[in-house]
C-alpha atoms as one frame of an Amber mdcrd trajectory, in Angstrom:
protein
 145.382  38.442  55.169 142.902  35.857  53.929 144.733  33.240  55.978 144.214
  34.955  59.364 140.784  33.466  60.077 142.100  29.983  58.976 145.158  30.297
  61.217 143.022  31.595  64.140 140.669  28.668  63.573 143.418  26.200  63.530
 145.015  27.636  66.603 141.586  27.477  68.375 141.161  23.979  67.338 144.618
  22.934  68.742 143.919  24.866  71.956 140.553  23.043  72.313 142.215  19.762
  71.684 144.989  20.399  74.221 142.200  21.421  76.720 140.164  18.302  76.006
 143.394  16.093  76.430 144.182  17.711  79.730 140.735  17.339  81.097 140.660
  13.733  79.908 143.900  13.086  81.736 142.386  14.741  84.930 139.109  12.642
  84.638 141.178   9.447  84.175 143.291  10.346  87.205 140.247  11.101  89.315
 138.474   7.873  88.091 141.518   5.853  89.076 141.543   7.566  92.442 137.877
   7.020  92.838 138.232   3.371  91.986 141.218   3.064  94.382 139.318   4.662
  97.224 136.186   2.579  96.523 138.451  -0.590  96.609 139.919   0.512  99.870
 136.458   1.120 101.416 135.240  -2.226 100.309 138.304  -3.901 101.773 137.784
  -2.060 105.079 133.958  -3.003 105.156 134.911  -6.710 104.327 137.489  -6.710
 107.281 135.125  -4.989 109.774 131.700  -6.042 108.819 132.143  -9.314 106.822
 130.985 -10.429 103.388 127.160 -10.341 103.703 126.910  -6.844 105.034 129.506
  -5.561 102.565 127.405  -7.045  99.776 124.286  -5.458 101.126 126.062  -2.097
 101.247 127.543  -2.393  97.841 124.331  -3.603  96.267 122.332  -0.683  97.774
 124.706   1.763  96.190 124.988  -0.056  92.974 121.183  -0.133  92.524 120.882
   3.529  93.110 123.736   4.242  90.614 122.487   1.969  87.819 118.712   1.963
  88.383 118.564  -1.700  87.951 116.082  -3.481  90.422 118.036  -5.881  92.827
 116.960  -8.784  95.035 119.297 -10.088  97.698 119.016 -13.433  99.609 121.534
 -14.074 102.355 121.975 -17.323 104.297 124.748 -18.038 106.625 123.787 -21.267
 108.239 127.470 -21.868 109.199 127.162 -19.002 111.708 130.671 -17.644 111.332
 132.576 -15.151 109.256 134.485 -16.527 106.254 138.221 -16.601 105.946 139.561
 -13.242 104.630 140.950 -14.572 101.462 137.650 -16.476 100.560 135.438 -13.409
 101.412 137.571 -11.139  99.317 137.358 -13.581  96.392 133.618 -13.955  96.560
 133.259 -10.206  96.884 135.482  -9.577  93.848 133.568 -12.136  91.868 130.259
 -10.614  92.943 131.439  -7.126  91.997 132.703  -8.153  88.583 129.548  -9.955
  87.777 127.492  -6.886  88.701 129.860  -4.776  86.672 129.220  -6.986  83.624
 125.500  -6.664  84.298 125.767  -2.843  84.294 128.022  -2.722  81.151 126.586
  -5.537  78.974 123.449  -7.237  79.983 120.748  -4.415  79.367 119.051  -5.949
  82.315 116.175  -4.458  84.390 116.545  -6.832  87.295 119.326  -8.824  89.040
 118.892 -11.321  91.843 121.825 -12.273  94.124 121.984 -15.290  96.450 124.795
 -15.855  98.970 124.812 -19.059 101.047 127.448 -19.957 103.579 127.495 -23.430
 104.988 130.202 -25.217 107.098 131.559 -26.718 103.924 131.255 -23.997 101.178
 130.249 -20.662 100.188 127.939 -20.206  97.112 127.080 -17.176  95.136 124.596
 -16.980  92.402 124.125 -13.771  90.396 121.195 -13.983  87.995 120.101 -11.139
  85.618 117.049 -10.872  83.055 119.294  -9.261  80.401 120.268 -10.173  76.877
 122.289 -13.253  77.768 125.729 -14.268  77.002 125.557 -14.161  73.177 128.990
 -13.534  71.822 130.416 -12.875  75.283 129.905 -16.552  75.975 132.245 -17.409
  73.130 134.797 -15.056  74.436 134.606 -16.402  78.024 138.241 -17.220  78.179
 139.196 -13.403  78.178 138.657 -10.427  80.571 136.503 -10.273  83.515 134.900
 -13.784  83.202 138.414 -15.377  82.998 139.367 -13.432  85.966 136.338 -14.548
  87.924 137.089 -18.185  86.914 140.659 -17.747  88.027 139.763 -16.531  91.357
 137.464 -19.363  91.964 139.973 -21.906  90.847 142.583 -20.354  93.126 140.412
 -21.692  96.051 139.756 -25.029  94.377 136.285 -23.762  93.462 134.097 -23.256
  90.496 132.679 -20.392  88.698 130.171 -21.221  85.924 128.155 -19.057  83.444
 124.946 -20.092  81.835 122.712 -18.122  79.590 121.271 -17.826  76.200 120.398
 -14.764  73.976 117.559 -12.687  75.441 117.226 -15.216  78.318 119.630 -13.508
  80.983 122.802 -14.950  82.392 123.591 -16.769  85.575 126.878 -16.742  87.289
 127.269 -19.593  89.795 130.236 -19.764  92.269 131.117 -22.321  94.842 134.175
 -22.220  97.029 135.019 -24.840  99.609 135.703 -23.692 103.018 137.139 -25.275
 106.124 135.044 -25.987 109.179 137.054 -23.656 111.315 137.008 -19.862 110.705
């Protein structure tokens, strides 16, 4: 009979572990659903409002969620909406850059500048965080590589600059045609 408390404790531990596994699966499923819903909403906003207003909307919510102070400078001297594929690529690069700031930079402030001219669209995301550090040496993997690949798919550039404790700057430039 001395084994009863041990057996009960072991069964309780297994039940708790099973419950945690089930809850984790539900959270993962919900998180995936939330990410998909967010991506769909951003796609609809890009299609209906355009790049600049979608970035404004996203940045407002990102700032509230992360508590990181943001500055946004927009300039559309071209006076037209971007081609859908270019707008989507710039938005995805912008979004990944902010995701990296939230996850890795330990920044208190981020500044974003978006400039659209008849010849190109430029995006600069600058934070005051810890800088690239080891991430700079791993720039060929993960999100940074994806950002570069997106820019290169449009014959554009995506460059990263930064130093430890000096923040990071992501600079993107994509050529666009003169007709929308």
